One Martini backbone bead per residue (centre of mass of N, CA, C, O) as a GRO file, in nm:
protein
  108
    1UNK     BB    1   0.084   0.361   3.761
    2UNK     BB    2   0.128   0.466   3.452
    3UNK     BB    3   0.203   0.737   3.279
    4UNK     BB    4   0.150   0.901   3.014
    5UNK     BB    5   0.311   1.018   2.764
    6UNK     BB    6   0.440   1.343   2.685
    7UNK     BB    7   0.393   1.468   2.346
    8UNK     BB    8   0.492   1.594   2.038
    9UNK     BB    9   0.437   1.480   1.731
   10UNK     BB   10   0.603   1.682   1.562
   11UNK     BB   11   0.869   1.643   1.715
   12UNK     BB   12   0.903   1.346   1.661
   13UNK     BB   13   0.897   1.362   1.354
   14UNK     BB   14   1.146   1.537   1.330
   15UNK     BB   15   1.348   1.352   1.473
   16UNK     BB   16   1.312   1.119   1.270
   17UNK     BB   17   1.398   1.276   1.023
   18UNK     BB   18   1.684   1.334   1.119
   19UNK     BB   19   1.774   1.037   1.170
   20UNK     BB   20   1.727   0.958   0.859
   21UNK     BB   21   1.970   1.115   0.799
   22UNK     BB   22   2.237   1.055   0.643
   23UNK     BB   23   2.502   1.171   0.858
   24UNK     BB   24   2.387   1.350   1.081
   25UNK     BB   25   2.517   1.241   1.340
   26UNK     BB   26   2.820   1.257   1.263
   27UNK     BB   27   2.817   1.565   1.216
   28UNK     BB   28   2.719   1.653   1.498
   29UNK     BB   29   2.943   1.519   1.659
   30UNK     BB   30   3.179   1.675   1.528
   31UNK     BB   31   3.060   1.970   1.607
   32UNK     BB   32   3.091   1.955   1.923
   33UNK     BB   33   3.414   2.051   1.898
   34UNK     BB   34   3.349   2.245   1.660
   35UNK     BB   35   3.430   2.399   1.401
   36UNK     BB   36   3.391   2.312   1.043
   37UNK     BB   37   3.484   2.226   0.742
   38UNK     BB   38   3.405   2.083   0.453
   39UNK     BB   39   3.667   1.927   0.390
   40UNK     BB   40   3.695   1.798   0.674
   41UNK     BB   41   3.433   1.648   0.672
   42UNK     BB   42   3.485   1.477   0.423
   43UNK     BB   43   3.737   1.335   0.529
   44UNK     BB   44   3.623   1.213   0.798
   45UNK     BB   45   3.358   1.076   0.645
   46UNK     BB   46   3.399   0.979   0.360
   47UNK     BB   47   3.269   1.194   0.142
   48UNK     BB   48   3.099   1.358  -0.082
   49UNK     BB   49   3.023   1.674  -0.147
   50UNK     BB   50   2.720   1.648  -0.234
   51UNK     BB   51   2.628   1.479   0.011
   52UNK     BB   52   2.716   1.680   0.231
   53UNK     BB   53   2.552   1.925   0.136
   54UNK     BB   54   2.274   1.798   0.181
   55UNK     BB   55   2.302   1.756   0.484
   56UNK     BB   56   2.368   2.046   0.571
   57UNK     BB   57   2.107   2.174   0.465
   58UNK     BB   58   1.911   2.008   0.640
   59UNK     BB   59   2.029   2.097   0.916
   60UNK     BB   60   1.970   2.395   0.867
   61UNK     BB   61   1.660   2.370   0.834
   62UNK     BB   62   1.656   2.254   1.150
   63UNK     BB   63   1.857   2.430   1.330
   64UNK     BB   64   2.148   2.265   1.404
   65UNK     BB   65   2.310   2.444   1.198
   66UNK     BB   66   2.575   2.670   1.096
   67UNK     BB   67   2.682   2.906   0.855
   68UNK     BB   68   3.014   3.028   0.771
   69UNK     BB   69   3.153   3.322   0.611
   70UNK     BB   70   3.492   3.409   0.505
   71UNK     BB   71   3.581   3.679   0.303
   72UNK     BB   72   3.866   3.786   0.413
   73UNK     BB   73   3.960   3.537   0.301
   74UNK     BB   74   4.221   3.359   0.103
   75UNK     BB   75   4.014   3.184   0.054
   76UNK     BB   76   3.710   3.131   0.105
   77UNK     BB   77   3.547   3.048   0.413
   78UNK     BB   78   3.379   2.752   0.535
   79UNK     BB   79   3.166   2.695   0.823
   80UNK     BB   80   3.051   2.473   1.087
   81UNK     BB   81   2.796   2.476   1.347
   82UNK     BB   82   2.636   2.456   1.630
   83UNK     BB   83   2.358   2.510   1.769
   84UNK     BB   84   2.167   2.518   2.042
   85UNK     BB   85   1.972   2.313   1.926
   86UNK     BB   86   2.191   2.103   1.849
   87UNK     BB   87   2.291   2.058   2.138
   88UNK     BB   88   2.023   1.959   2.255
   89UNK     BB   89   1.978   1.727   2.058
   90UNK     BB   90   2.238   1.569   2.128
   91UNK     BB   91   2.169   1.528   2.428
   92UNK     BB   92   1.906   1.367   2.381
   93UNK     BB   93   2.034   1.136   2.219
   94UNK     BB   94   2.240   1.052   2.436
   95UNK     BB   95   2.030   0.985   2.654
   96UNK     BB   96   1.881   0.774   2.495
   97UNK     BB   97   2.118   0.582   2.454
   98UNK     BB   98   2.166   0.526   2.757
   99UNK     BB   99   1.889   0.412   2.818
  100UNK     BB  100   1.908   0.175   2.624
  101UNK     BB  101   2.170   0.049   2.733
  102UNK     BB  102   2.041   0.029   3.043
  103UNK     BB  103   1.722  -0.008   3.044
  104UNK     BB  104   1.569   0.265   3.079
  105UNK     BB  105   1.289   0.398   3.163
  106UNK     BB  106   0.996   0.640   3.177
  107UNK     BB  107   0.938   0.650   3.472
  108UNK     BB  108   0.755   0.852   3.730
   0.00000   0.00000   0.00000
């Protein structure tokens, strides 16, 4: 007999909210390779600045990415990188995708 899955409804709700953010996953996947600036993200994702800024702010709100400002450089440089929570989140999403692809259930 299968055991019922144990999960926190709020965590699932937050995960679904993040997945619903258009471009969230592509941004997170890009940042897995290291810090990236706003202009580079815009160019690689082929999006407008305003749209990307909204996505980045929402990902910061969920503590998946962090923003770094280098004021000693001229002009001032802004870059984004994954937080440890963002790395864990990306790993969980990748594992979920593999399970779906392989048709592996969550039997215990």
